[in-house]
mmCIF file as gemmi writes it, N, C-alpha and C atoms, coordinates in Angstrom:
data_model
loop_
_atom_site.group_PDB
_atom_site.id
_atom_site.type_symbol
_atom_site.label_atom_id
_atom_site.label_alt_id
_atom_site.label_comp_id
_atom_site.label_asym_id
_atom_site.label_entity_id
_atom_site.label_seq_id
_atom_site.pdbx_PDB_ins_code
_atom_site.Cartn_x
_atom_site.Cartn_y
_atom_site.Cartn_z
_atom_site.occupancy
_atom_site.B_iso_or_equiv
_atom_site.pdbx_formal_charge
_atom_site.auth_seq_id
_atom_site.auth_asym_id
_atom_site.pdbx_PDB_model_num
ATOM 1 N N . MET Axp A 1 ? 0.847 -1.184 0 1 0 ? 1 A 1
ATOM 2 C CA . MET Axp A 1 ? 0 0 0 1 0 ? 1 A 1
ATOM 3 C C . MET Axp A 1 ? 0.894 1.249 0 1 0 ? 1 A 1
ATOM 4 N N . PRO Axp A 2 ? 0.622 2.208 -0.909 1 0 ? 2 A 1
ATOM 5 C CA . PRO Axp A 2 ? 1.454 3.405 -0.971 1 0 ? 2 A 1
ATOM 6 C C . PRO Axp A 2 ? 1.259 4.27 0.282 1 0 ? 2 A 1
ATOM 7 N N . PRO Axp A 3 ? 2.267 5.052 0.628 1 0 ? 3 A 1
ATOM 8 C CA . PRO Axp A 3 ? 2.132 5.912 1.807 1 0 ? 3 A 1
ATOM 9 C C . PRO Axp A 3 ? 1.071 6.983 1.576 1 0 ? 3 A 1
ATOM 10 N N . PRO Axp A 4 ? 0.433 7.445 2.625 1 0 ? 4 A 1
ATOM 11 C CA . PRO Axp A 4 ? -0.598 8.482 2.458 1 0 ? 4 A 1
ATOM 12 C C . PRO Axp A 4 ? 0.032 9.815 2.041 1 0 ? 4 A 1
ATOM 13 N N . VAL Axp A 5 ? -0.75 10.619 1.388 1 0 ? 5 A 1
ATOM 14 C CA . VAL Axp A 5 ? -0.287 11.928 0.938 1 0 ? 5 A 1
ATOM 15 C C . VAL Axp A 5 ? -0.239 12.871 2.142 1 0 ? 5 A 1
ATOM 16 N N . ASN Axp A 6 ? 0.76 13.727 2.146 1 0 ? 6 A 1
ATOM 17 C CA . ASN Axp A 6 ? 0.892 14.751 3.173 1 0 ? 6 A 1
ATOM 18 C C . ASN Axp A 6 ? -0.414 15.547 3.239 1 0 ? 6 A 1
ATOM 19 N N . PRO Axp A 7 ? -1.063 15.649 4.407 1 0 ? 7 A 1
ATOM 20 C CA . PRO Axp A 7 ? -2.364 16.331 4.509 1 0 ? 7 A 1
ATOM 21 C C . PRO Axp A 7 ? -2.322 17.793 4.056 1 0 ? 7 A 1
ATOM 22 N N . GLU Axp A 8 ? -1.214 18.477 4.318 1 0 ? 8 A 1
ATOM 23 C CA . GLU Axp A 8 ? -1.094 19.871 3.893 1 0 ? 8 A 1
ATOM 24 C C . GLU Axp A 8 ? -1.063 19.97 2.369 1 0 ? 8 A 1
ATOM 25 N N . LEU Axp A 9 ? -0.319 19.082 1.725 1 0 ? 9 A 1
ATOM 26 C CA . LEU Axp A 9 ? -0.269 19.084 0.257 1 0 ? 9 A 1
ATOM 27 C C . LEU Axp A 9 ? -1.625 18.711 -0.325 1 0 ? 9 A 1
ATOM 28 N N . ARG Axp A 10 ? -2.295 17.765 0.299 1 0 ? 10 A 1
ATOM 29 C CA . ARG Axp A 10 ? -3.632 17.366 -0.165 1 0 ? 10 A 1
ATOM 30 C C . ARG Axp A 10 ? -4.58 18.558 -0.13 1 0 ? 10 A 1
ATOM 31 N N . ARG Axp A 11 ? -4.525 19.341 0.951 1 0 ? 11 A 1
ATOM 32 C CA . ARG Axp A 11 ? -5.38 20.521 1.073 1 0 ? 11 A 1
ATOM 33 C C . ARG Axp A 11 ? -5.044 21.539 -0.02 1 0 ? 11 A 1
ATOM 34 N N . GLN Axp A 12 ? -3.751 21.72 -0.308 1 0 ? 12 A 1
ATOM 35 C CA . GLN Axp A 12 ? -3.346 22.654 -1.363 1 0 ? 12 A 1
ATOM 36 C C . GLN Axp A 12 ? -3.847 22.208 -2.73 1 0 ? 12 A 1
ATOM 37 N N . VAL Axp A 13 ? -3.765 20.91 -2.997 1 0 ? 13 A 1
ATOM 38 C CA . VAL Axp A 13 ? -4.241 20.377 -4.279 1 0 ? 13 A 1
ATOM 39 C C . VAL Axp A 13 ? -5.749 20.614 -4.419 1 0 ? 13 A 1
ATOM 40 N N . ILE Axp A 14 ? -6.488 20.334 -3.362 1 0 ? 14 A 1
ATOM 41 C CA . ILE Axp A 14 ? -7.938 20.527 -3.409 1 0 ? 14 A 1
ATOM 42 C C . ILE Axp A 14 ? -8.274 21.999 -3.616 1 0 ? 14 A 1
ATOM 43 N N . ASN Axp A 15 ? -7.562 22.888 -2.938 1 0 ? 15 A 1
ATOM 44 C CA . ASN Axp A 15 ? -7.835 24.321 -3.081 1 0 ? 15 A 1
ATOM 45 C C . ASN Axp A 15 ? -7.543 24.823 -4.49 1 0 ? 15 A 1
ATOM 46 N N . VAL Axp A 16 ? -6.412 24.411 -5.069 1 0 ? 16 A 1
ATOM 47 C CA . VAL Axp A 16 ? -6.1 24.875 -6.419 1 0 ? 16 A 1
ATOM 48 C C . VAL Axp A 16 ? -7.092 24.277 -7.426 1 0 ? 16 A 1
ATOM 49 N N . TYR Axp A 17 ? -7.539 23.047 -7.186 1 0 ? 17 A 1
ATOM 50 C CA . TYR Axp A 17 ? -8.553 22.435 -8.057 1 0 ? 17 A 1
ATOM 51 C C . TYR Axp A 17 ? -9.85 23.246 -8.002 1 0 ? 17 A 1
ATOM 52 N N . LYS Axp A 18 ? -10.279 23.602 -6.794 1 0 ? 18 A 1
ATOM 53 C CA . LYS Axp A 18 ? -11.51 24.392 -6.644 1 0 ? 18 A 1
ATOM 54 C C . LYS Axp A 18 ? -11.372 25.76 -7.294 1 0 ? 18 A 1
ATOM 55 N N . ASP Axp A 19 ? -10.206 26.39 -7.114 1 0 ? 19 A 1
ATOM 56 C CA . ASP Axp A 19 ? -9.987 27.708 -7.73 1 0 ? 19 A 1
ATOM 57 C C . ASP Axp A 19 ? -10.057 27.616 -9.255 1 0 ? 19 A 1
ATOM 58 N N . LEU Axp A 20 ? -9.415 26.594 -9.811 1 0 ? 20 A 1
ATOM 59 C CA . LEU Axp A 20 ? -9.453 26.415 -11.265 1 0 ? 20 A 1
ATOM 60 C C . LEU Axp A 20 ? -10.867 26.098 -11.744 1 0 ? 20 A 1
ATOM 61 N N . LEU Axp A 21 ? -11.559 25.27 -11.001 1 0 ? 21 A 1
ATOM 62 C CA . LEU Axp A 21 ? -12.936 24.925 -11.359 1 0 ? 21 A 1
ATOM 63 C C . LEU Axp A 21 ? -13.808 26.177 -11.391 1 0 ? 21 A 1
ATOM 64 N N . ASN Axp A 22 ? -13.59 27.059 -10.445 1 0 ? 22 A 1
ATOM 65 C CA . ASN Axp A 22 ? -14.343 28.308 -10.402 1 0 ? 22 A 1
ATOM 66 C C . ASN Axp A 22 ? -14.002 29.197 -11.595 1 0 ? 22 A 1
ATOM 67 N N . LEU Axp A 23 ? -12.741 29.227 -12.003 1 0 ? 23 A 1
ATOM 68 C CA . LEU Axp A 23 ? -12.34 30.018 -13.172 1 0 ? 23 A 1
ATOM 69 C C . LEU Axp A 23 ? -12.975 29.475 -14.457 1 0 ? 23 A 1
ATOM 70 N N . GLY Axp A 24 ? -13.264 28.188 -14.475 1 0 ? 24 A 1
ATOM 71 C CA . GLY Axp A 24 ? -13.837 27.561 -15.656 1 0 ? 24 A 1
ATOM 72 C C . GLY Axp A 24 ? -15.225 28.061 -16.01 1 0 ? 24 A 1
ATOM 73 N N . LYS Axp A 25 ? -15.87 28.734 -15.084 1 0 ? 25 A 1
ATOM 74 C CA . LYS Axp A 25 ? -17.221 29.256 -15.346 1 0 ? 25 A 1
ATOM 75 C C . LYS Axp A 25 ? -17.224 30.257 -16.491 1 0 ? 25 A 1
ATOM 76 N N . ASP Axp A 26 ? -16.113 30.953 -16.656 1 0 ? 26 A 1
ATOM 77 C CA . ASP Axp A 26 ? -16.023 31.979 -17.696 1 0 ? 26 A 1
ATOM 78 C C . ASP Axp A 26 ? -15.147 31.547 -18.869 1 0 ? 26 A 1
ATOM 79 N N . TYR Axp A 27 ? -14.81 30.261 -18.94 1 0 ? 27 A 1
ATOM 80 C CA . TYR Axp A 27 ? -13.921 29.778 -19.988 1 0 ? 27 A 1
ATOM 81 C C . TYR Axp A 27 ? -14.611 29.873 -21.35 1 0 ? 27 A 1
ATOM 82 N N . PRO Axp A 28 ? -13.898 30.371 -22.381 1 0 ? 28 A 1
ATOM 83 C CA . PRO Axp A 28 ? -14.518 30.593 -23.698 1 0 ? 28 A 1
ATOM 84 C C . PRO Axp A 28 ? -15.166 29.347 -24.314 1 0 ? 28 A 1
ATOM 85 N N . GLN Axp A 29 ? -14.584 28.163 -24.104 1 0 ? 29 A 1
ATOM 86 C CA . GLN Axp A 29 ? -15.145 26.957 -24.72 1 0 ? 29 A 1
ATOM 87 C C . GLN Axp A 29 ? -16.214 26.298 -23.861 1 0 ? 29 A 1
ATOM 88 N N . GLY Axp A 30 ? -16.56 26.901 -22.763 1 0 ? 30 A 1
ATOM 89 C CA . GLY Axp A 30 ? -17.632 26.393 -21.926 1 0 ? 30 A 1
ATOM 90 C C . GLY Axp A 30 ? -17.134 25.697 -20.671 1 0 ? 30 A 1
ATOM 91 N N . GLN Axp A 31 ? -17.969 25.759 -19.653 1 0 ? 31 A 1
ATOM 92 C CA . GLN Axp A 31 ? -17.614 25.19 -18.357 1 0 ? 31 A 1
ATOM 93 C C . GLN Axp A 31 ? -17.505 23.663 -18.408 1 0 ? 31 A 1
ATOM 94 N N . ASP Axp A 32 ? -18.386 22.997 -19.138 1 0 ? 32 A 1
ATOM 95 C CA . ASP Axp A 32 ? -18.332 21.532 -19.21 1 0 ? 32 A 1
ATOM 96 C C . ASP Axp A 32 ? -17.037 21.058 -19.85 1 0 ? 32 A 1
ATOM 97 N N . TYR Axp A 33 ? -16.615 21.703 -20.924 1 0 ? 33 A 1
ATOM 98 C CA . TYR Axp A 33 ? -15.345 21.368 -21.582 1 0 ? 33 A 1
ATOM 99 C C . TYR Axp A 33 ? -14.195 21.557 -20.606 1 0 ? 33 A 1
ATOM 100 N N . PHE Axp A 34 ? -14.176 22.688 -19.922 1 0 ? 34 A 1
ATOM 101 C CA . PHE Axp A 34 ? -13.104 23.006 -18.981 1 0 ? 34 A 1
ATOM 102 C C . PHE Axp A 34 ? -13.081 21.999 -17.828 1 0 ? 34 A 1
ATOM 103 N N . ARG Axp A 35 ? -14.241 21.679 -17.278 1 0 ? 35 A 1
ATOM 104 C CA . ARG Axp A 35 ? -14.317 20.757 -16.149 1 0 ? 35 A 1
ATOM 105 C C . ARG Axp A 35 ? -13.798 19.374 -16.52 1 0 ? 35 A 1
ATOM 106 N N . ARG Axp A 36 ? -14.148 18.879 -17.711 1 0 ? 36 A 1
ATOM 107 C CA . ARG Axp A 36 ? -13.662 17.566 -18.158 1 0 ? 36 A 1
ATOM 108 C C . ARG Axp A 36 ? -12.138 17.565 -18.304 1 0 ? 36 A 1
ATOM 109 N N . ARG Axp A 37 ? -11.595 18.611 -18.896 1 0 ? 37 A 1
ATOM 110 C CA . ARG Axp A 37 ? -10.142 18.706 -19.078 1 0 ? 37 A 1
ATOM 111 C C . ARG Axp A 37 ? -9.425 18.825 -17.739 1 0 ? 37 A 1
ATOM 112 N N . LEU Axp A 38 ? -9.989 19.619 -16.835 1 0 ? 38 A 1
ATOM 113 C CA . LEU Axp A 38 ? -9.394 19.799 -15.511 1 0 ? 38 A 1
ATOM 114 C C . LEU Axp A 38 ? -9.399 18.483 -14.748 1 0 ? 38 A 1
ATOM 115 N N . HIS Axp A 39 ? -10.512 17.784 -14.78 1 0 ? 39 A 1
ATOM 116 C CA . HIS Axp A 39 ? -10.611 16.496 -14.09 1 0 ? 39 A 1
ATOM 117 C C . HIS Axp A 39 ? -9.595 15.499 -14.65 1 0 ? 39 A 1
ATOM 118 N N . ALA Axp A 40 ? -9.472 15.469 -15.963 1 0 ? 40 A 1
ATOM 119 C CA . ALA Axp A 40 ? -8.515 14.543 -16.589 1 0 ? 40 A 1
ATOM 120 C C . ALA Axp A 40 ? -7.074 14.878 -16.183 1 0 ? 40 A 1
ATOM 121 N N . ALA Axp A 41 ? -6.757 16.163 -16.139 1 0 ? 41 A 1
ATOM 122 C CA . ALA Axp A 41 ? -5.399 16.583 -15.777 1 0 ? 41 A 1
ATOM 123 C C . ALA Axp A 41 ? -5.076 16.199 -14.334 1 0 ? 41 A 1
ATOM 124 N N . PHE Axp A 42 ? -6.013 16.424 -13.435 1 0 ? 42 A 1
ATOM 125 C CA . PHE Axp A 42 ? -5.763 16.089 -12.032 1 0 ? 42 A 1
ATOM 126 C C . PHE Axp A 42 ? -5.798 14.58 -11.815 1 0 ? 42 A 1
ATOM 127 N N . SER Axp A 43 ? -6.667 13.882 -12.513 1 0 ? 43 A 1
ATOM 128 C CA . SER Axp A 43 ? -6.75 12.423 -12.367 1 0 ? 43 A 1
ATOM 129 C C . SER Axp A 43 ? -5.467 11.737 -12.835 1 0 ? 43 A 1
ATOM 130 N N . SER Axp A 44 ? -4.838 12.293 -13.855 1 0 ? 44 A 1
ATOM 131 C CA . SER Axp A 44 ? -3.618 11.679 -14.365 1 0 ? 44 A 1
ATOM 132 C C . SER Axp A 44 ? -2.472 11.753 -13.35 1 0 ? 44 A 1
ATOM 133 N N . ASN Axp A 45 ? -2.584 12.639 -12.385 1 0 ? 45 A 1
ATOM 134 C CA . ASN Axp A 45 ? -1.558 12.777 -11.353 1 0 ? 45 A 1
ATOM 135 C C . ASN Axp A 45 ? -2.013 12.259 -9.997 1 0 ? 45 A 1
ATOM 136 N N . ALA Axp A 46 ? -3.126 11.573 -9.949 1 0 ? 46 A 1
ATOM 137 C CA . ALA Axp A 46 ? -3.687 11.109 -8.676 1 0 ? 46 A 1
ATOM 138 C C . ALA Axp A 46 ? -2.798 10.098 -7.965 1 0 ? 46 A 1
ATOM 139 N N . ALA Axp A 47 ? -1.958 9.397 -8.692 1 0 ? 47 A 1
ATOM 140 C CA . ALA Axp A 47 ? -1.114 8.361 -8.083 1 0 ? 47 A 1
ATOM 141 C C . ALA Axp A 47 ? 0.181 8.917 -7.498 1 0 ? 47 A 1
ATOM 142 N N . LEU Axp A 48 ? 0.428 10.197 -7.663 1 0 ? 48 A 1
ATOM 143 C CA . LEU Axp A 48 ? 1.661 10.79 -7.125 1 0 ? 48 A 1
ATOM 144 C C . LEU Axp A 48 ? 1.689 10.665 -5.609 1 0 ? 48 A 1
ATOM 145 N N . ARG Axp A 49 ? 2.823 10.244 -5.068 1 0 ? 49 A 1
ATOM 146 C CA . ARG Axp A 49 ? 2.977 10.134 -3.622 1 0 ? 49 A 1
ATOM 147 C C . ARG Axp A 49 ? 4.209 10.883 -3.129 1 0 ? 49 A 1
ATOM 148 N N . ASP Axp A 50 ? 5.121 11.224 -4.042 1 0 ? 50 A 1
ATOM 149 C CA . ASP Axp A 50 ? 6.33 11.95 -3.687 1 0 ? 50 A 1
ATOM 150 C C . ASP Axp A 50 ? 5.984 13.421 -3.429 1 0 ? 50 A 1
ATOM 151 N N . ASP Axp A 51 ? 6.334 13.93 -2.252 1 0 ? 51 A 1
ATOM 152 C CA . ASP Axp A 51 ? 5.986 15.304 -1.888 1 0 ? 51 A 1
ATOM 153 C C . ASP Axp A 51 ? 6.506 16.319 -2.897 1 0 ? 51 A 1
ATOM 154 N N . GLU Axp A 52 ? 7.726 16.132 -3.368 1 0 ? 52 A 1
ATOM 155 C CA . GLU Axp A 52 ? 8.301 17.092 -4.311 1 0 ? 52 A 1
ATOM 156 C C . GLU Axp A 52 ? 7.552 17.068 -5.651 1 0 ? 52 A 1
ATOM 157 N N . ALA Axp A 53 ? 7.17 15.894 -6.111 1 0 ? 53 A 1
ATOM 158 C CA . ALA Axp A 53 ? 6.404 15.788 -7.359 1 0 ? 53 A 1
ATOM 159 C C . ALA Axp A 53 ? 5.034 16.454 -7.2 1 0 ? 53 A 1
ATOM 160 N N . ILE Axp A 54 ? 4.433 16.308 -6.041 1 0 ? 54 A 1
ATOM 161 C CA . ILE Axp A 54 ? 3.135 16.942 -5.787 1 0 ? 54 A 1
ATOM 162 C C . ILE Axp A 54 ? 3.298 18.458 -5.768 1 0 ? 54 A 1
ATOM 163 N N . ARG Axp A 55 ? 4.375 18.939 -5.145 1 0 ? 55 A 1
ATOM 164 C CA . ARG Axp A 55 ? 4.624 20.391 -5.118 1 0 ? 55 A 1
ATOM 165 C C . ARG Axp A 55 ? 4.821 20.942 -6.53 1 0 ? 55 A 1
ATOM 166 N N . ARG Axp A 56 ? 5.534 20.188 -7.383 1 0 ? 56 A 1
ATOM 167 C CA . ARG Axp A 56 ? 5.712 20.615 -8.784 1 0 ? 56 A 1
ATOM 168 C C . ARG Axp A 56 ? 4.363 20.671 -9.506 1 0 ? 56 A 1
ATOM 169 N N . GLY Axp A 57 ? 3.502 19.701 -9.232 1 0 ? 57 A 1
ATOM 170 C CA . GLY Axp A 57 ? 2.17 19.698 -9.839 1 0 ? 57 A 1
ATOM 171 C C . GLY Axp A 57 ? 1.337 20.88 -9.382 1 0 ? 57 A 1
ATOM 172 N N . ILE Axp A 58 ? 1.427 21.215 -8.096 1 0 ? 58 A 1
ATOM 173 C CA . ILE Axp A 58 ? 0.703 22.371 -7.562 1 0 ? 58 A 1
ATOM 174 C C . ILE Axp A 58 ? 1.216 23.649 -8.223 1 0 ? 58 A 1
ATOM 175 N N . ALA Axp A 59 ? 2.534 23.77 -8.357 1 0 ? 59 A 1
ATOM 176 C CA . ALA Axp A 59 ? 3.121 24.954 -8.996 1 0 ? 59 A 1
ATOM 177 C C . ALA Axp A 59 ? 2.656 25.073 -10.447 1 0 ? 59 A 1
ATOM 178 N N . ARG Axp A 60 ? 2.607 23.951 -11.153 1 0 ? 60 A 1
ATOM 179 C CA . ARG Axp A 60 ? 2.14 23.954 -12.547 1 0 ? 60 A 1
ATOM 180 C C . ARG Axp A 60 ? 0.671 24.378 -12.61 1 0 ? 60 A 1
ATOM 181 N N . ALA Axp A 61 ? -0.143 23.878 -11.691 1 0 ? 61 A 1
ATOM 182 C CA . ALA Axp A 61 ? -1.569 24.237 -11.659 1 0 ? 61 A 1
ATOM 183 C C . ALA Axp A 61 ? -1.744 25.727 -11.351 1 0 ? 61 A 1
ATOM 184 N N . GLN Axp A 62 ? -0.918 26.269 -10.452 1 0 ? 62 A 1
ATOM 185 C CA . GLN Axp A 62 ? -1.001 27.692 -10.13 1 0 ? 62 A 1
ATOM 186 C C . GLN Axp A 62 ? -0.569 28.547 -11.315 1 0 ? 62 A 1
ATOM 187 N N . PHE Axp A 63 ? 0.407 28.063 -12.097 1 0 ? 63 A 1
ATOM 188 C CA . PHE Axp A 63 ? 0.822 28.772 -13.303 1 0 ? 63 A 1
ATOM 189 C C . PHE Axp A 63 ? -0.334 28.811 -14.305 1 0 ? 63 A 1
ATOM 190 N N . VAL Axp A 64 ? -0.986 27.679 -14.492 1 0 ? 64 A 1
ATOM 191 C CA . VAL Axp A 64 ? -2.135 27.613 -15.406 1 0 ? 64 A 1
ATOM 192 C C . VAL Axp A 64 ? -3.235 28.547 -14.917 1 0 ? 64 A 1
ATOM 193 N N . GLN Axp A 65 ? -3.44 28.575 -13.612 1 0 ? 65 A 1
ATOM 194 C CA . GLN Axp A 65 ? -4.456 29.448 -13.032 1 0 ? 65 A 1
ATOM 195 C C . GLN Axp A 65 ? -4.168 30.916 -13.387 1 0 ? 65 A 1
ATOM 196 N N . LYS Axp A 66 ? -2.915 31.336 -13.255 1 0 ? 66 A 1
ATOM 197 C CA . LYS Axp A 66 ? -2.545 32.719 -13.593 1 0 ? 66 A 1
ATOM 198 C C . LYS Axp A 66 ? -2.732 32.992 -15.075 1 0 ? 66 A 1
ATOM 199 N N . GLU Axp A 67 ? -2.426 32.003 -15.916 1 0 ? 67 A 1
ATOM 200 C CA . GLU Axp A 67 ? -2.613 32.177 -17.363 1 0 ? 67 A 1
ATOM 201 C C . GLU Axp A 67 ? -4.097 32.329 -17.71 1 0 ? 67 A 1
ATOM 202 N N . ILE Axp A 68 ? -4.943 31.568 -17.07 1 0 ? 68 A 1
ATOM 203 C CA . ILE Axp A 68 ? -6.379 31.658 -17.334 1 0 ? 68 A 1
ATOM 204 C C . ILE Axp A 68 ? -6.916 33 -16.855 1 0 ? 68 A 1
ATOM 205 N N . GLU Axp A 69 ? -6.449 33.449 -15.689 1 0 ? 69 A 1
ATOM 206 C CA . GLU Axp A 69 ? -6.889 34.734 -15.182 1 0 ? 69 A 1
ATOM 207 C C . GLU Axp A 69 ? -6.491 35.868 -16.117 1 0 ? 69 A 1
ATOM 208 N N . ALA Axp A 70 ? -5.392 35.7 -16.843 1 0 ? 70 A 1
ATOM 209 C CA . ALA Axp A 70 ? -4.922 36.724 -17.761 1 0 ? 70 A 1
ATOM 210 C C . ALA Axp A 70 ? -5.76 36.789 -19.034 1 0 ? 70 A 1
ATOM 211 N N . LEU Axp A 71 ? -6.56 35.763 -19.311 1 0 ? 71 A 1
ATOM 212 C CA . LEU Axp A 71 ? -7.376 35.763 -20.544 1 0 ? 71 A 1
ATOM 213 C C . LEU Axp A 71 ? -8.397 36.857 -20.554 1 0 ? 71 A 1
């Protein structure tokens, strides 16, 4: 059984997911399109257990968040 994810990192991942999901409401191609893509992106990294890899994923998600806000 893989080790559990650091609770603080888990909270950060959930928060950035919620923030991105909220930004998707105004996405040009529609909220449903955005939600499916967002879910797929986060699901593909669901097996990550290394704290540093999770931090890199959070940083990448925050970068995407800033890019979307700039639209």
